[in-house]
C-alpha positions as CSV (number, residue, x, y, z in Angstrom):
1,M,31.6,42.4,-14.0
2,V,33.6,42.9,-10.8
3,V,30.6,41.5,-8.8
4,V,30.5,38.4,-10.9
5,L,34.2,37.8,-10.4
6,D,33.9,38.3,-6.7
7,L,31.1,35.8,-6.6
8,M,33.1,33.3,-8.6
9,K,36.0,33.7,-6.2
10,L,33.6,33.0,-3.3
11,F,32.2,29.9,-5.0
12,V,35.7,28.6,-5.7
13,L,36.7,29.2,-2.0
14,E,33.5,27.5,-0.8
15,L,34.2,24.6,-3.2
16,M,37.7,24.1,-1.8
17,K,36.4,24.2,1.7
18,V,33.7,21.6,1.0
19,Q,36.3,19.4,-0.7
20,D,38.6,19.6,2.3
21,E,35.7,18.7,4.6
22,I,35.0,15.7,2.4
23,V,38.6,14.5,2.7
24,T,38.4,14.9,6.4
25,L,35.1,13.0,6.6
26,R,36.6,10.2,4.5
27,Q,39.6,10.0,6.9
28,V,37.4,9.9,9.9
29,L,35.1,7.2,8.4
30,S,38.1,5.1,7.5
31,A,39.4,5.3,11.0
32,K,36.0,4.4,12.4
33,L,35.7,1.4,10.1
34,K,39.1,0.2,11.1
35,R,38.2,0.5,14.8
36,E,34.9,-1.3,14.1
37,H,36.7,-4.2,12.5
38,E,39.2,-4.4,15.5
39,L,36.3,-4.4,18.0
40,K,34.4,-7.1,16.0
41,T,37.5,-9.2,15.9
42,L,38.0,-8.8,19.7
43,L,34.3,-9.8,20.2
44,G,34.5,-12.7,17.8
45,V,31.9,-11.3,15.5
46,G,32.5,-12.9,12.1
47,F,31.6,-12.4,8.5
48,V,28.4,-14.5,8.7
49,D,27.1,-12.5,11.7
50,D,27.7,-9.3,9.6
51,L,25.8,-10.8,6.7
52,K,22.9,-11.8,8.9
53,Q,22.7,-8.3,10.5
54,D,22.9,-6.6,7.1
55,W,20.2,-8.9,5.7
56,N,17.9,-8.2,8.6
57,E,18.4,-4.5,8.4
58,T,17.8,-4.6,4.6
59,V,14.6,-6.6,5.1
60,H,13.4,-4.2,7.8
61,D,14.2,-1.2,5.5
62,I,12.2,-2.7,2.7
63,K,9.3,-3.6,4.9
64,S,9.1,-0.1,6.2
65,T,8.7,1.5,2.7
66,A,5.4,2.7,1.6
67,A,5.5,0.7,-1.6
68,Y,6.0,-2.6,0.3
69,Q,3.2,-1.8,2.8
70,K,0.8,-0.9,0.0
71,T,1.7,-4.1,-1.9
72,A,1.3,-6.2,1.3
73,E,-2.1,-4.6,2.0
74,T,-3.2,-5.2,-1.6
75,L,-2.1,-8.9,-1.5
76,Q,-3.9,-9.3,1.9
77,A,-7.1,-7.9,0.5
78,A,-6.8,-10.2,-2.5
79,S,-6.2,-13.1,-0.2
80,D,-9.2,-12.2,1.9
81,K,-11.4,-12.3,-1.2
82,I,-10.0,-15.4,-2.7
83,T,-9.8,-17.6,0.5
84,P,-13.6,-18.1,0.8
85,A,-13.8,-19.1,-2.9
86,F,-11.1,-21.8,-2.3
87,Q,-12.9,-23.0,0.8
88,T,-16.1,-23.3,-1.1
89,V,-14.4,-25.3,-3.9
90,N,-12.6,-27.4,-1.3
91,T,-15.9,-28.2,0.5
92,S,-17.6,-29.0,-2.8
93,L,-14.8,-31.4,-3.9
94,K,-14.8,-33.1,-0.5
95,S,-18.6,-33.5,-0.7
96,R,-18.4,-35.0,-4.2
97,L,-15.5,-37.3,-3.3
98,G,-17.5,-38.5,-0.3
99,S,-20.5,-39.2,-2.5
100,L,-18.3,-41.1,-5.0
101,R,-16.8,-43.2,-2.2
102,S,-20.2,-44.2,-0.8
103,K,-21.4,-45.6,-4.2
């Protein structure tokens, strides 16, 4: 029973330490975000520029996922199979329209 209590005390102490570290990290992050805002203001980087950058990063992150790449490959394969069929239909329609015009 004593061992369990000692373990519980250790866990409580570790939890308190982790919570203190979280508070410190939040304070540091807040200071960094404030400084980032100050620097962007000095450089004239505005809200729209931030949105563009965030959008580009998001698109890049999505395109680098395995799911996106697999979907893109599947769509490309389907396109490669369908394109010749459309070209055949297009050629056939042009031929028939041409023959109708010549009558």
